[in-house]
N, C-alpha and C positions, 0 to 999 in steps of 0.2 A: 387497571390499564384502560378500562372502558371510558373513564372520565376524559381521556385525552381527545375523544371524538365529539365532545360537546363544546359549545362556544364558551370561552375563547380557546379552550384547550385543544380543540380540533386543529388549530393552526400550528400547534407545536411540532408535529412531524414535518410539516411543510417548511417551517422556519429552520429546523435542524437540518433538513435535507439541503436547503439553500446554502447554509453555512458550510456544511461538509463538502458540498460540491465545489465551492470556491476554493477551500483549502486543499481539497484533493487535486484540483487542477493546478494550483500553485506549486505543490510539491510532487505532482505526478504519481499519486498513490491511490486515487479513487475515493478517498475519504473514509475508508474502512477502519483505519487505525484510530480515528476519532469516533466513528459510529459504534464500534463494538463495545468499548467501555460505557458509552451512554446507554446502550441497549441493556447491558448487564446491570449497571448501577442505577440508572434512571427508570428503566421499564421492567426490571426484574426478570429478564429472560435468562435462561441458563446459557452457558458459554457456547455450546454447539448451536443452539437456536439463534443466539445473537450473531454468530459468524455467518450462518446461512441467510439471515434476514439482511445483514449488511451487504451481502453479495447482490441482493436485488437492486440496491442503490449503486453499487460499485460497477456493475456490468455496463450500463449505459454511460456512466461517467468515464470509465476507462476507455471505452470505444471512442467517445468524443475527444477525450484528452489525447489519445493516440493519433487521431486524425489531425488535431490541431498542432501537436508537436511535430508530426511528420511533415507538415507544411513549412514550419519554421526551421526544423532541424532534420532534413531527410537523411535516412540511413540506407545502405545497400539492402535490397530486398532479400538477397541470399542470407544476409545476417539476421534480418528480421524473421524470415521463415525458419531458419535453423533454431534460433533461440525460442521462438513461439511453439514450434512442434515439440521440442524436447520438454518444454514447460507443461504443455497440455497433457502429454502422455503421463508425466510424473504426477501432475495434479490429480488425474483420474484415479491412479492407484492409491495415492496417499489419502485422498478424501474419503475413500471407502473405509479406511482404518480409523480416521478421525471421528467419523459420525458415530462410532461405537465406543469411543473413549469416555471416561468419566469427566464430568464438567470441571471438577476441581483440578484434575490433571491438565486439561486443556488450558485452563486459566493460568496456571502456574507457568506452563511453557510459554504462553503468550507474554506474560509479564517479564520473564527472564530474557526472552529473545529480544524484546524491544529495548530493555535496559542495556543489555550487552552491546547491541548495535549502536545505540546512542553514545555510550561511553567510548566505543572505538572511534566513531566519527569525531567526537570532541577532542580526543587525543590526537587525531590527525590534524585537526585545525590548529591545535596548540603547536604541533611540530612545524606546520607550514608557516607559522608566524615568527619563527626564530630567524635571526639574521643569517643570510646566505641560503635560506631554504628555497626561495624562488629561483635563485641562480642554479641550484642543484637540480630542481625539478625541470628546469628548461633544458638541461643537458641529459636528463634521464630518458630512457626508452621504456615503452610498455613491457612488463614482465611476461605477458602472455600474448600469443598471436590470435588472430580472429577465428582460427579453426577451433579454438576452445570455447567459443561462445555457447554452443549447445550445453556444455557443462554448467554454465551459469543458468541456463534454462532449467536444468534438472534441480539445481539448488533453489531457484525461485519457485519452481513448480511444487517442490516439497513443502515450502512454506505456505503457498496458496492452498494446497490440499489439507494441510494439518491445521492451519489457523484461519483460513478464509481470507487472509491478507498476507502481505509480506513479500510477495514476489518482487515488487519494486523496491521495498525497503532493503531487501537482501541484495538485489542485483545492482542497484545504483552505486553504492560504495565499491562493490567489486569491479564494476565497469570503469569507475574513475581511477581506482588505485591500481588495479592489475592490468587493465587494458589501455590506460592512458587517455580515456575520453573526458571531455569537458562535462560539467554537470548537466547541462541541458541536453547534450547528445546522449549521455548515459541514461537520462530520464526518458528520452525518446525510445531507446532500445529496451529499457525496462518496461515501458508500456506495450511494446511489441511482444513482450513476454507475458505480461499479466492480462492483457485484454482477452486473448483467446482462452487462457487458462482459467480466468474468472467465470467464463461461460460454462466450462466443464465443471468447475467447482460448484456453481449454483445448481446445475442439473443433478449433481451427486447429492448435495445437501437436501434439495427438494425431494428427491426420490426417497430419502430417509425420513421425511417428515420434519426436517429441521429448518423450516422457513416460515416466518410469520408474515404472510403476504399482505394483510390489511395494514400493517405497519411499514413494511418495506416499500410498497408501491408509492405512497406519498413522499417518502424520502427520495426515491428515485426520480419522481416527476420534477420536484423542485430543485434537486441537485443538478439535473440536466440544464437548467436555466442559468446556472452560475459557474459551471466548470470552465467555460470558455474565458470568462473574465479572469479566473485564477491563472490559466495558462498564459494569457496575455501579460499579466503582471510579472510572471516568472521570467519572461524574456527581457524585462526592463530592470530587474534587480541585479546588483553586483553578485558575482558567482560565489565569493567567499561568504557573503551574508546568507545566501540561499542554503549553503551547506550547514552553516552554524544554526540557522533557524530550524532547519530540518532535524538536526540532531537534538536540539533542546525540546522540540515538540515530541519526539519519541520518548525522551527521558521523562518528561512531565506526564505523558500518558501512562507509562509503565508504573510510575510512582502512584498516580491517581488510582489505577485499577488495583494495585497491590494493597493500598490503604483501605479501599472499599471492601476488598476480600477479607482482610484481617478483621475489620469492624463487623462484618457479617458473621 
């Protein structure tokens, strides 16, 4: 791993951070879903160390992304505070358990979770494309009221604590499907969940010695420069394409990491 700090390899973490910052802003996820497989397969970090190191990049990206999304798609503060508080408390509790788990177990849960979520989202897209689906959606009402938003925070916070990512990955489809929010509004609320909980998760992983700071800091610095461009593009893309691209990205990441694990 030391070769990556010599010219021209020293630019690699900066280039990767820039790319992950852009795609993290585009999908409202902080880039961790891309960073963790790269850190595991490309840099040889164990699963817990990869998750903790990815959080170094994710924290500033998520804070910037949340600020940018809230300007374009403001949400009521009581909703943001409720979902964020529940997520932060859950993240703290679950992260303490995750840092003591076996790396192989964490990696398996990571892969299965991403694949299941991607398949669910793609199935929703297929159903939405059927004749009459849009008319039915326009007449339907959200299944859950806003008072249940803290439950989404608990669900997303569990994912953040266990996997170091996933608060937004879990919350976004729940907010669109069960609360009736549009994709960009759902991502704004999801960022209100993951931004504070990512800080809690990073502190917990760092206290357990599960952060590679010399690698994580360059990823964070370059990622902050590109996350705003990703957020800006997200608000210009058609909503159905955003959801489809989001799902395919998750599925490809899960397959990639699983294949690398089996080969190893």
